[in-house]
Structure formats: structure tokens, C-alpha cells
C-alpha positions as CSV (number, residue, x, y, z in Angstrom):
1,M,41.6,-23.8,36.9
2,P,39.4,-26.7,38.2
3,T,36.3,-24.4,37.7
4,L,37.4,-23.6,34.2
5,A,37.9,-27.2,33.4
6,R,34.5,-28.1,34.8
7,H,32.9,-25.3,32.7
8,E,34.7,-26.6,29.6
9,R,33.4,-30.2,30.2
10,L,29.8,-28.8,30.7
11,A,30.1,-26.8,27.5
12,G,31.4,-29.9,25.6
13,A,28.5,-32.0,27.0
14,A,26.0,-29.3,25.9
15,L,27.5,-29.2,22.4
16,A,27.4,-33.0,22.2
17,A,23.7,-33.0,23.3
18,L,22.9,-30.3,20.7
19,A,24.7,-32.3,18.0
20,F,22.8,-35.4,18.9
21,I,19.4,-33.6,18.6
22,I,20.4,-32.3,15.2
23,V,21.5,-35.7,14.0
24,A,18.4,-37.4,15.4
25,L,16.2,-34.9,13.6
26,G,18.1,-35.7,10.4
27,F,17.6,-39.4,11.0
28,F,13.9,-39.1,11.4
29,A,13.7,-37.0,8.2
30,V,15.7,-39.7,6.3
31,I,13.3,-42.5,7.3
32,G,10.3,-40.3,6.3
33,E,9.0,-39.3,9.7
34,P,8.2,-35.7,10.8
35,P,11.5,-34.9,12.7
36,L,10.4,-32.6,15.5
37,A,7.1,-34.3,16.1
38,T,8.7,-37.7,16.3
39,L,11.4,-36.4,18.7
40,L,8.8,-34.9,20.9
41,S,6.8,-38.2,20.8
42,M,9.9,-40.0,22.0
43,A,10.3,-37.7,24.9
44,E,6.6,-38.1,25.8
45,Y,6.9,-41.9,25.5
46,A,9.9,-41.9,27.8
47,V,8.8,-39.6,30.6
48,G,5.4,-38.2,29.6
49,D,3.3,-40.0,32.1
50,R,3.5,-42.4,35.0
51,Y,3.5,-45.5,32.9
52,S,6.1,-44.2,30.5
53,L,8.4,-43.1,33.3
54,S,8.1,-46.5,35.0
55,E,9.0,-48.3,31.8
56,T,12.1,-46.1,31.4
57,L,13.1,-46.9,35.0
58,V,12.6,-50.6,34.3
59,K,15.0,-50.4,31.3
60,M,17.4,-48.3,33.2
61,T,17.9,-50.7,36.1
62,P,19.9,-53.5,34.3
63,I,21.7,-50.9,32.2
64,L,22.9,-49.2,35.3
65,F,24.1,-52.4,36.9
66,C,25.9,-53.5,33.7
67,A,27.5,-50.0,33.5
68,L,28.8,-50.3,37.0
69,A,30.1,-53.8,36.1
70,A,32.3,-52.2,33.5
71,I,33.2,-49.1,35.6
72,V,34.8,-51.1,38.4
73,P,37.4,-52.9,36.3
74,A,38.0,-49.7,34.3
75,R,39.2,-48.0,37.5
76,L,42.2,-50.3,37.3
77,G,42.6,-49.7,33.6
78,L,41.0,-52.9,32.6
79,I,38.5,-53.2,29.7
80,S,35.8,-55.7,30.6
81,V,33.1,-56.2,28.0
82,G,31.7,-59.3,29.7
83,A,28.7,-57.9,31.5
84,E,26.4,-59.8,29.0
85,G,27.8,-63.1,29.9
86,Q,27.9,-62.3,33.6
87,F,24.3,-61.1,33.4
88,H,23.3,-64.5,32.0
89,V,25.4,-66.6,34.4
90,G,24.0,-64.6,37.4
91,A,20.5,-65.3,36.1
92,L,21.4,-69.0,35.7
93,I,22.9,-69.5,39.2
94,G,20.2,-67.3,40.9
95,T,17.5,-69.4,39.2
96,G,19.3,-72.6,40.2
97,M,19.2,-71.4,43.8
98,M,15.5,-70.7,43.5
99,L,14.9,-74.2,42.1
100,W,17.0,-75.8,44.9
101,T,15.4,-73.8,47.8
102,Q,11.9,-73.3,46.3
103,P,10.3,-76.2,48.3
104,F,11.2,-74.4,51.5
105,D,9.6,-71.1,50.4
106,G,10.8,-69.2,53.4
107,W,12.0,-65.6,54.0
108,L,15.6,-66.8,53.2
109,L,14.6,-67.6,49.6
110,L,15.0,-64.0,48.2
111,P,18.5,-63.4,49.8
112,L,19.7,-66.8,48.6
113,V,18.5,-66.1,45.1
114,L,20.2,-62.7,45.1
115,L,23.4,-64.2,46.6
116,G,23.3,-66.9,43.9
117,G,23.0,-64.2,41.1
118,A,25.9,-62.2,42.5
119,A,28.0,-65.3,43.0
120,G,27.4,-66.5,39.5
121,G,28.3,-63.2,38.0
122,A,31.4,-62.9,40.3
123,L,32.6,-66.3,39.3
124,Y,32.2,-65.4,35.6
125,G,34.2,-62.2,36.2
126,W,36.8,-64.0,38.4
127,L,37.7,-66.4,35.6
128,P,39.0,-63.7,33.1
129,G,40.5,-61.9,36.1
130,I,42.6,-65.0,37.0
131,L,43.6,-65.4,33.4
132,R,44.8,-61.7,33.3
133,A,46.4,-61.8,36.7
134,R,48.3,-65.1,36.4
135,L,48.8,-65.5,32.6
136,S,48.5,-61.9,31.3
137,V,45.7,-63.0,29.0
138,N,43.9,-60.0,27.6
139,E,40.7,-59.5,29.6
140,T,38.9,-57.8,26.7
141,I,39.1,-60.9,24.5
142,T,38.3,-63.4,27.3
143,T,35.2,-61.5,28.5
144,L,34.0,-61.0,25.0
145,L,34.2,-64.7,24.1
146,L,32.7,-65.7,27.5
147,N,29.6,-63.7,26.7
148,Y,28.6,-66.3,24.1
149,V,29.2,-69.2,26.5
150,G,27.0,-67.6,29.2
151,V,24.1,-67.1,26.8
152,L,24.4,-70.7,25.6
153,M,24.6,-72.0,29.1
154,V,21.2,-70.4,29.8
155,S,19.8,-71.9,26.6
156,A,21.1,-75.4,27.5
157,A,19.4,-75.2,30.9
158,V,16.0,-74.0,29.8
159,Y,15.9,-76.4,26.7
160,G,17.1,-79.2,28.9
161,P,16.9,-80.2,32.5
162,W,15.3,-77.0,33.8
163,K,12.5,-76.9,31.3
164,D,9.1,-76.8,32.9
165,P,6.8,-79.5,31.4
166,G,3.8,-77.3,32.1
167,N,5.0,-74.6,29.6
168,L,3.6,-76.6,26.6
169,G,7.0,-76.8,24.9
170,W,8.2,-73.3,25.6
171,P,11.8,-73.4,26.8
172,A,11.5,-71.8,30.3
173,T,11.8,-72.8,34.0
174,I,8.9,-72.7,36.4
175,A,7.8,-69.2,37.5
176,F,9.6,-67.6,40.4
177,P,7.5,-67.8,43.6
178,D,6.6,-64.5,45.2
179,A,9.1,-65.1,48.0
180,A,12.0,-65.1,45.5
181,V,11.0,-61.8,43.8
182,L,12.2,-58.3,44.6
183,P,9.4,-56.0,45.7
184,Q,7.8,-53.9,43.0
185,L,7.3,-50.2,43.7
186,F,4.2,-48.1,43.4
187,G,2.2,-50.7,41.6
188,T,4.5,-50.6,38.6
189,R,7.1,-53.0,37.1
190,V,9.8,-50.9,38.7
191,H,11.4,-53.0,41.5
192,A,13.7,-52.6,44.4
193,G,16.7,-53.5,42.2
194,L,16.6,-49.9,41.0
195,L,17.1,-48.6,44.5
196,L,19.9,-51.1,45.1
197,G,21.6,-50.0,41.9
198,L,21.4,-46.3,42.9
199,L,22.8,-47.1,46.3
200,L,25.6,-49.2,44.9
201,A,26.5,-46.4,42.4
202,L,26.7,-43.9,45.3
203,C,28.8,-46.3,47.4
204,L,31.2,-47.0,44.6
205,H,31.6,-43.3,43.9
206,V,32.5,-42.7,47.6
207,L,34.9,-45.7,47.6
208,F,36.6,-44.6,44.4
209,R,37.0,-41.0,45.6
210,F,37.7,-41.2,49.3
211,S,38.9,-44.7,50.3
212,R,42.3,-46.1,50.5
213,W,41.2,-48.8,48.1
214,G,40.2,-46.2,45.5
215,Q,43.6,-44.5,45.9
216,S,45.3,-47.9,45.4
217,L,43.4,-48.4,42.1
218,D,44.4,-45.0,40.9
219,I,48.0,-45.6,41.7
220,L,48.1,-49.0,40.0
221,K,46.2,-47.7,37.0
222,G,48.7,-44.9,36.6
223,N,51.9,-47.0,37.1
224,V,51.9,-50.6,38.2
225,R,55.7,-50.5,39.1
226,V,55.2,-47.6,41.4
227,G,52.2,-49.4,43.0
228,R,54.3,-52.5,43.6
229,M,57.0,-50.3,45.2
230,M,54.4,-49.1,47.6
231,G,53.4,-52.7,48.5
232,L,50.3,-52.9,46.3
233,D,49.5,-56.3,44.8
234,Y,48.4,-55.6,41.2
235,R,47.3,-59.2,40.5
236,R,45.1,-59.4,43.6
237,H,43.4,-56.1,42.7
238,V,42.8,-57.4,39.1
239,I,41.0,-60.4,40.5
240,I,39.0,-58.3,43.0
241,V,37.7,-55.7,40.5
242,M,36.9,-58.3,37.8
243,A,34.9,-60.4,40.3
244,L,33.2,-57.4,41.8
245,G,32.2,-56.1,38.4
246,G,30.8,-59.6,37.5
247,A,28.8,-59.7,40.7
248,L,27.1,-56.4,39.8
249,A,26.1,-57.8,36.3
250,G,24.9,-61.0,38.0
251,L,22.6,-59.0,40.2
252,A,21.2,-57.3,37.1
253,G,20.6,-60.7,35.5
254,I,18.7,-62.3,38.4
255,G,16.7,-59.1,39.0
256,E,15.6,-59.0,35.4
257,T,14.8,-62.7,35.3
258,S,12.9,-62.9,38.5
259,V,10.9,-59.7,38.4
260,I,10.5,-58.7,34.8
261,Q,10.6,-62.1,33.0
262,G,9.2,-64.1,35.9
263,R,11.2,-67.2,34.9
264,L,14.5,-68.1,33.3
265,Q,14.1,-68.3,29.5
266,P,16.0,-67.3,26.3
267,G,16.1,-63.6,25.5
268,I,16.3,-62.3,29.1
269,S,18.6,-59.5,27.9
270,V,18.2,-57.2,24.9
271,G,21.9,-56.3,24.9
272,Y,22.0,-54.8,28.3
273,G,25.7,-55.9,28.8
274,L,27.0,-54.1,25.8
275,T,24.7,-51.1,26.4
276,G,26.1,-50.9,29.9
277,F,29.6,-50.9,28.7
278,L,28.8,-48.0,26.3
279,V,27.1,-46.1,29.1
280,A,30.2,-46.6,31.3
281,W,32.3,-45.1,28.6
282,L,29.9,-42.3,28.0
283,A,29.9,-41.5,31.7
284,G,33.7,-41.3,31.8
285,H,33.7,-44.3,34.1
286,N,32.1,-42.2,36.8
287,A,29.7,-44.2,38.9
288,L,27.5,-41.2,39.6
289,L,27.3,-40.0,36.1
290,A,26.3,-43.5,35.0
291,I,22.9,-42.9,36.7
292,P,21.6,-40.1,34.4
293,V,23.2,-41.7,31.3
294,S,21.5,-45.0,32.1
295,F,18.2,-43.1,32.6
296,L,18.6,-41.5,29.2
297,I,19.4,-44.7,27.4
298,G,16.6,-46.5,29.2
299,G,14.3,-43.8,28.0
300,L,15.4,-44.3,24.4
301,I,14.8,-48.0,24.6
302,A,11.4,-47.6,26.2
303,A,10.4,-44.9,23.8
304,G,11.5,-47.1,20.9
305,D,9.2,-49.9,22.0
306,T,6.2,-47.4,22.2
307,L,7.1,-45.8,18.8
308,Q,6.8,-49.2,17.2
309,L,3.4,-49.8,18.8
310,F,1.8,-46.5,18.1
311,N,3.7,-44.8,15.3
312,K,4.6,-47.9,13.4
313,I,8.3,-47.0,13.5
314,P,10.7,-50.0,13.8
315,A,11.9,-50.5,17.4
316,S,15.4,-50.7,15.9
317,S,15.2,-47.0,15.5
318,A,16.0,-46.7,19.2
319,T,19.2,-48.8,18.6
320,V,20.2,-46.5,15.8
321,L,19.6,-43.4,18.0
322,Q,21.8,-45.0,20.7
323,G,24.6,-45.4,18.1
324,L,24.2,-41.8,17.0
325,M,24.3,-40.6,20.6
326,F,27.6,-42.5,21.3
327,A,29.0,-41.3,17.9
328,T,28.3,-37.7,18.6
329,A,29.6,-38.0,22.2
330,L,32.9,-39.3,20.7
331,A,33.0,-36.9,17.7
332,V,32.3,-33.6,19.4
333,P,35.1,-33.7,22.0
334,G,37.5,-34.8,19.3
335,L,36.5,-31.9,17.0
336,I,36.8,-29.5,19.9
337,A,40.3,-30.8,20.6
338,L,41.2,-30.5,16.9
339,W,40.0,-27.0,16.8
340,R,42.0,-26.0,19.9
341,S,45.1,-27.6,18.5
342,R,44.8,-25.7,15.3
343,R,44.2,-22.4,17.2
344,G,47.2,-23.0,19.3
């Protein structure tokens, strides 16, 4: 039976992929582009050469972290959509750590910056966790609203006290010194944050599947009352998973800010938080499956940027394709379930 169920899931995924390709071809036809040639161009721009692949991996990195940030609370049945705000607050606190320790410029600078990013994100996840655990305030609403606050906090800092006078009016901090930047790999913009994200995804998968903590989350997600009878503290677990998810998004924020942007400024995220939430859902809240899904979405975004440059197709086409992908991934299993129910 487990093998049959696995085969059914694979067949469903294959049908969803086929449906997405058909829908994508139709979309290109509607906007007046040669469907097959444009789809092949997107694949080439995503993974066709060393530069394209590296840019896909650059886009994949923050998406993966933000997906993990949503997956951790989801293992307890919580719906956190706050990765965007946690991303920005992690970038803010990590940058603040750089500004505070930058005069020392020692080997401790990078660990302190990363710790600041993780702590900022964790704090921003801890707050809605406390509200849910202590006051039963819905975490979906609080995390959604806090996203806007996090973005505005970054704007307030870079337009105000942290603005570098040498930027000729541009709202941004000073550049991150080399000692505060994650190493870049193979002469590309891909940085060590990708390796960290892959390692964390593997560790979370192992913890969820094989650790006592993972079993506790499963029990509490299934039935809080049963978990309490077994001595499990639901409120403490809520706070832990929300803070841990926030820390992951905070790491994404400081990694993107320090390595890719080079300084804290507005627009450090192109919706990575929401994209990560959708990736987490598409991966079934499986930390390992989030890796290939993040890669696929990263490739769509990278290819969309290149299509705009060379094919004069709006970069928003990549966003439309993301929406079509999520829609087909939702619709196909639903149609399969409807067909089975009618057959039965």
C-alpha cells in the first residue's frame, strides 16, 4: 500500500507538471509569443549555461530559507505567512550588527552579523508566537500584518539614521565590508548561504522524521488534548516553532542584503517571503521537497529577468507563470480526487 500511494503521488505530480506545461504554452500564445520556442528559451535562461544556472541558484537561496520558515510552524499546524517581515527584520538587525562592530573588522564580524540576522527574524517570529500561545490570537493575521511593519522599519532606517551621506541621496547604508559577507562560490554570485540552506533543510527533515521533537510536533498537530495528556506543552512548542521559522527567514534577509545587495536598502526582497510560503505549500511542508521546488521557482524568476532583457517580454510573465504553476498544482489533485469519488 505505501508503494501504491507513492506511485499515485508521483503520477499526480507528473500530471500536474504536464498540465502546467500546457497552460504555460497557452499563456505564451495569448501574449503573442511563439509558445514552444519561448518555453525552451526559459529553460535555457534558467539552466542553459554556467551564468544562468548560477543566477537560478542565487534566486533559489532566499526562497528556500523562506520556505523552511513556513514549513517549521506548519509542522505544528500553524499557518505563518510572516517570512517577508522576518526577512526584512533579519536584514535590519544583521545590518545593525555590522554597523556596530564594523570598526573592529575582525573574524568575528561575519558570525555576529549572521547571528544578528537570525536573532532579528526569530524575534519577529516570537512575537506572533507569544500572541498565539498566550492569547490565542490567530498567527496568520498577525504575521501577515507584521510583514508591512518589517518593510517599513527598513525604510525608516535607510531613509533616516543609517543613510550613508556618501550615497548622493540614495537611501542605503554603507557597503558591507568583506569580513561581514558570506563567501561566494566559483566566482559567481552564488554564496555559502545556499549550502547552509541545503544543510538546514536536511537537518530539519531528519528532525521531523526521526527525533522525539518531531514526534511531539506530530502528536500536538493531530490532537492538542492528547499531547497535553502525554505531558507536552503546546504553548511552548508554538513559541519555539514560530521563533525558529523566523530565524530561518532572518538568515535569508541578511544573506541577501550583505552578499547580493551589498548594503541595506529598500527593495531587498522581490516577494521572497510569500513565494517561500507558496513553495512550502507546494512541497507539502516537506523540507527536502522544498529544495527542488525552490530551484524550479528560482529558475522561473531568473529566466523571467532574462526574457525581459533579450526577448522584450515583461518580467512579470515569470510571476504569472508562478501563479499558473501553483494553480495547476492545486487543481490537478482536486480533479483527480473528484474523478475517483465519481468512479467510486
